[in-house]
Structure formats: structure tokens, C-alpha cells
C-alpha positions as CSV (number, residue, x, y, z in Angstrom):
1,M,0.0,0.0,0.0
2,I,2.8,2.4,0.8
3,L,4.6,1.7,-2.5
4,F,1.3,2.2,-4.4
5,S,0.6,5.5,-2.5
6,K,4.1,6.8,-3.4
7,K,3.7,5.9,-7.0
8,K,0.3,7.6,-7.1
9,D,1.7,10.8,-5.5
10,R,4.6,10.8,-8.0
11,R,2.1,10.5,-10.9
12,M,0.0,13.4,-9.5
13,K,3.1,15.6,-9.2
14,D,4.2,14.7,-12.8
15,R,0.7,15.6,-14.1
16,Q,0.8,19.0,-12.2
17,R,4.0,19.9,-14.1
18,L,2.3,19.4,-17.5
19,Q,1.1,22.5,-19.3
20,K,-2.2,22.8,-21.1
21,I,-1.4,24.7,-24.4
22,D,-4.0,26.4,-26.4
23,V,-4.8,24.9,-29.9
24,S,-3.9,28.2,-31.6
25,V,-0.5,28.2,-30.0
26,L,0.1,24.6,-31.1
27,S,-0.9,25.6,-34.6
28,R,1.7,28.4,-34.6
29,V,4.4,26.0,-33.4
30,V,3.6,23.5,-36.2
31,A,3.5,26.3,-38.8
32,F,6.9,27.6,-37.6
33,A,8.5,24.2,-37.8
34,E,7.2,23.7,-41.3
35,N,8.7,27.0,-42.5
36,V,12.2,26.8,-41.1
37,M,14.6,27.4,-43.9
38,P,17.2,24.6,-44.3
39,L,20.8,25.1,-43.5
40,S,22.0,23.2,-46.6
41,G,20.4,22.4,-49.9
42,Y,16.6,21.6,-50.1
43,S,14.4,20.0,-47.5
44,A,10.7,19.5,-47.5
45,F,9.7,18.6,-43.9
46,R,6.5,16.9,-42.8
47,V,5.7,17.8,-39.3
48,K,3.4,15.8,-37.0
49,L,2.2,16.8,-33.5
50,I,1.5,14.1,-31.0
51,T,-0.6,15.2,-28.1
52,S,-1.7,11.9,-26.6
53,A,1.8,10.3,-26.0
54,A,2.0,11.4,-22.4
55,K,-1.3,9.9,-21.5
56,K,-0.5,6.7,-23.4
57,Y,2.9,6.2,-21.7
58,A,2.2,8.0,-18.4
59,D,2.2,4.7,-16.4
60,G,5.8,3.9,-15.4
61,I,7.4,6.9,-17.2
62,A,8.2,9.9,-15.0
63,N,8.6,13.4,-16.4
64,C,7.0,12.6,-19.7
65,E,6.1,15.6,-21.8
66,P,2.5,15.9,-23.1
67,Y,3.5,17.2,-26.6
68,Y,6.0,15.9,-29.1
69,L,6.7,17.5,-32.5
70,L,8.1,15.0,-35.0
71,I,10.0,16.1,-38.1
72,F,10.0,13.8,-41.1
73,A,12.2,14.1,-44.2
74,G,12.6,12.2,-47.5
75,E,15.7,11.0,-49.2
76,E,17.3,14.4,-49.8
77,E,20.9,15.0,-48.7
78,R,21.7,16.6,-45.4
79,K,18.2,15.7,-44.0
80,Y,19.7,15.0,-40.6
81,L,21.5,18.4,-40.6
82,N,18.4,20.3,-41.7
83,G,16.1,18.2,-39.4
84,G,18.3,18.9,-36.4
85,Y,18.4,22.6,-37.3
86,A,14.6,22.7,-37.7
87,A,14.2,21.0,-34.3
88,G,16.6,23.4,-32.6
89,Q,14.9,26.4,-34.1
90,T,11.5,25.1,-33.0
91,A,12.7,24.5,-29.5
92,A,14.0,28.1,-29.4
93,F,10.7,29.3,-30.6
94,L,8.9,27.4,-27.9
95,R,11.1,28.9,-25.3
96,F,10.4,32.3,-26.7
97,L,6.7,31.5,-26.1
98,G,7.5,30.7,-22.5
99,L,7.2,26.9,-23.0
100,Q,9.8,24.4,-21.7
101,A,11.2,22.4,-24.7
102,R,14.0,20.1,-25.5
103,V,15.4,18.4,-28.6
104,M,15.4,14.7,-28.1
105,A,18.8,13.1,-28.7
106,S,17.2,10.2,-30.4
107,V,13.7,9.3,-31.6
108,P,12.1,6.3,-29.8
109,G,10.7,3.6,-31.9
110,W,7.1,4.2,-30.9
111,M,7.3,7.7,-32.4
112,R,8.4,6.6,-35.8
113,D,5.2,6.7,-37.7
114,E,7.1,6.7,-41.0
115,Q,5.5,6.6,-44.5
116,K,7.1,5.2,-47.6
117,G,10.2,7.2,-48.7
118,E,10.5,9.2,-45.5
119,R,12.1,9.0,-42.1
120,C,11.6,10.7,-38.7
121,V,14.9,12.6,-38.3
122,A,14.1,14.7,-35.2
123,A,11.7,15.2,-32.3
124,V,11.0,18.1,-29.9
125,A,9.4,17.3,-26.6
126,F,7.6,20.2,-24.8
127,G,4.8,21.1,-22.4
128,Q,6.3,20.7,-18.9
129,T,6.1,23.6,-16.6
130,V,9.3,25.1,-15.1
131,P,9.6,25.0,-11.3
132,D,9.0,28.4,-9.6
133,K,12.6,28.4,-8.3
134,H,13.8,28.1,-11.9
135,H,11.7,31.1,-13.0
136,K,13.1,33.1,-10.0
137,H,16.7,32.3,-10.8
138,K,16.1,33.2,-14.5
139,E,14.6,36.5,-13.6
140,E,17.5,37.4,-11.3
141,N,20.0,36.7,-14.0
142,H,18.1,38.2,-16.9
143,E,19.8,41.2,-18.4
144,L,17.9,44.4,-19.4
145,P,16.3,43.9,-22.8
146,C,16.8,46.1,-25.9
147,I,20.4,46.9,-25.2
148,C,22.7,46.5,-28.2
149,R,26.1,45.3,-27.3
150,E,29.1,45.5,-29.7
151,F,31.7,42.7,-29.3
152,S,33.9,43.6,-32.3
153,D,36.4,40.7,-33.1
154,H,35.3,38.7,-30.0
155,W,31.7,38.2,-31.1
156,D,32.2,34.4,-31.6
157,E,33.5,34.0,-28.1
158,E,30.5,35.8,-26.7
159,V,28.1,33.7,-28.7
160,L,29.7,30.5,-27.6
161,E,29.8,31.4,-24.0
162,L,26.1,32.4,-24.0
163,A,25.1,29.2,-25.9
164,K,27.0,27.0,-23.4
165,E,25.3,28.9,-20.5
166,K,21.7,28.8,-21.7
167,Y,21.5,25.7,-24.0
168,P,22.8,22.2,-23.5
169,L,25.2,21.3,-26.2
170,H,25.7,17.6,-26.6
171,L,28.7,17.3,-28.9
172,A,29.8,13.7,-29.0
173,N,30.4,13.6,-32.7
174,I,31.3,17.2,-33.6
175,R,33.7,19.8,-32.3
176,I,33.3,23.6,-32.5
177,V,36.2,25.6,-34.0
178,R,36.5,29.4,-34.1
179,E,38.4,30.1,-37.3
180,N,38.9,33.0,-39.6
181,H,36.0,35.1,-38.2
182,C,33.7,32.0,-38.4
183,I,32.3,29.4,-36.1
184,C,32.8,26.0,-37.7
185,L,31.0,22.8,-36.6
186,M,33.4,20.1,-37.6
187,Q,32.7,16.4,-38.0
188,K,35.0,14.1,-35.9
189,S,34.5,10.9,-37.8
190,L,33.5,10.2,-41.4
191,I,32.6,6.6,-40.8
192,G,29.1,5.0,-41.2
193,K,26.1,6.0,-39.1
194,K,28.2,8.5,-37.1
195,T,28.0,10.8,-40.0
196,Q,24.2,11.0,-39.6
197,I,24.5,11.6,-35.9
198,A,27.1,14.3,-36.5
199,E,24.9,16.1,-39.0
200,F,22.0,16.0,-36.5
201,E,24.2,17.4,-33.7
202,A,25.6,20.1,-36.0
203,G,22.1,21.2,-37.0
204,V,20.9,21.5,-33.4
205,A,24.1,23.3,-32.3
206,A,23.7,25.7,-35.2
207,A,20.2,26.6,-34.1
208,Q,21.3,27.1,-30.5
209,L,24.2,29.3,-31.6
210,M,21.9,31.4,-33.7
211,A,19.4,31.7,-30.8
212,A,22.3,32.9,-28.5
213,A,23.5,35.3,-31.2
214,E,20.0,36.8,-31.6
215,E,19.9,37.5,-27.8
216,L,23.2,39.4,-28.2
217,W,21.8,41.3,-31.2
218,I,24.2,39.6,-33.6
219,D,22.9,38.5,-37.0
220,L,24.5,35.2,-38.1
221,T,24.3,33.5,-41.5
222,T,25.9,30.4,-43.1
223,I,29.0,30.4,-45.3
224,N,30.7,27.6,-47.2
225,L,34.4,27.6,-46.6
226,G,35.1,24.5,-48.6
227,E,36.4,22.5,-45.6
228,P,35.5,18.8,-46.1
229,R,34.9,18.0,-42.4
230,C,33.0,21.3,-41.7
231,L,29.3,20.6,-41.6
232,V,28.2,24.2,-41.0
233,S,30.1,27.5,-40.8
234,L,28.5,30.5,-39.2
235,C,29.6,34.1,-39.6
236,R,28.2,37.6,-39.0
237,K,26.1,38.8,-41.9
238,R,28.1,42.0,-41.9
239,D,31.3,39.9,-42.6
240,L,29.7,37.7,-45.3
241,T,30.6,39.8,-48.3
242,D,34.3,40.3,-47.3
243,L,34.7,36.6,-46.4
244,E,33.3,35.5,-49.8
245,K,35.5,37.9,-51.7
246,A,38.5,36.6,-49.7
247,K,37.5,33.0,-50.4
248,R,37.3,33.7,-54.2
249,K,40.7,35.2,-54.2
250,G,42.1,32.4,-52.0
251,M,43.1,34.9,-49.3
252,I,40.6,34.0,-46.6
253,E,43.4,32.6,-44.4
254,Q,45.3,35.9,-44.8
255,M,42.6,37.7,-42.9
256,P,43.4,38.3,-39.2
257,P,42.9,34.8,-37.9
258,V,41.1,33.6,-34.9
259,L,41.5,30.0,-34.1
260,K,40.5,28.1,-31.0
261,A,39.1,24.6,-30.7
262,L,36.6,24.1,-27.9
């Protein structure tokens, strides 16, 4: 009886942490995910929102979110890169709306409602409330809004520091390199399935870095530096023209270098 009572109390507490989200807000989230521009090439995502998963799997699973946004892609190249980026951007959008969200490191089998010629490449779990103490801590550490800060040549360091502070970066298969006024997400291994995982991690990390840059009032964009192991390179929009000119002339490495592996 005691074990049953404890289990029942735990379930009640878990349910109390679940947010009821208006249908109009859920529609905005789905529309946002469907319209995320891909990082590389072309991607046509199919987005599916699951709202009953938490009820179905509530028994025996603690801290289960009530909403899951699944992202499906076809056979196009870089689908894991673009899927991870779409998931990361959607998670950032949910946080902007005041909703707790996380990109799932892997997609469980019971979520993979795949159709012919497509695959579930990413999932975002959301809908849990944030404990009051977390809100209080966040408010105490929140800087004043609408203040533009200029970081000059150290912008990349500031973006990385804020991203590490606010967003969990799980980088088992990629490494981040600051090089030649860019932030490069480099693939560690070129072998087998790890390539897909590295692409997914790079996409999520790129979204988190862009979200951190936006908080710092820094506009980032992508640039192709021609490095084989580099999955994504990010630079400031204001530097893009100069970097592309230097690349065409083969002089990009002659620009004042900034190189640091993290």
C-alpha cells in the first residue's frame, strides 16, 4: 500500500507539471517548424504533432512531456543536418513563447510513424512547466532587454559562452572551432552512421548558436568555406561579403585569424 501510494503521488506531481497549451499556440508551433529554412540544400519537412503520447505512456514513465513535435524528411541529402536545425529552431521558438522544450537526442521507436520514402529525423518534446525556483533564478540573472552590445572581433567567443550557459550542447560527434571570423561545426568521424548523428548534432548546435547570437543582437548566417569536415560554418552577416571575396581570391586565411578549438 505504501509503494502504491508513493507511485500515485509521483504521478500526480508529474501531471501537475504538464502545461495545457491552447490549440492556436500549437498551430503556430507546427507552422513555424514547417517553415524553417534549411541550412544546406533543399528539405521538405513533414511535421506531426503528438498530443496523446504522455497519456498513453504515463504509467511507469516519469517526467513525460505531453507534446511531441516529430519532423519527417525524404531521401534528400543533409536531411539530418536540416532536421536537427529545424528541431533546434522550433525548441528556441517554444522557449520564446514561454514553454519548456528540449530536442530529443534520439527518436524512440514508438514515435516513428514513417511513411514510404521518408524517415523521422528529429523530435522536440515540450509542455512541462518550469519550477518556480527556476523562474526566479532566471529573472534574477536576466539582463535588461533592448540593449545593443558591440563585441567587435570577439563576437564568436561571446556567442559560444552564452550558448553554453543557456542551452545544453551535446557534442559527442562534432567539435566547434573558431576560425577566420567564423564558427565552424566540424565532424569528428567520417565513418558510417556517425555521419548522420554528427549532422544532426551540428544542426541542433547551429540553431542554438543562432538563438544565442540573436539574444546578443548579432545577425548570423551560413557560409561555405570548402572545408571537407565542416558541416556548418556561421559568420556575421556584416562579414559575409568580405569573407566570400577573400575566399574567391584564395586569401581567406590571410585575414586576421582567430583559431581556437573548444
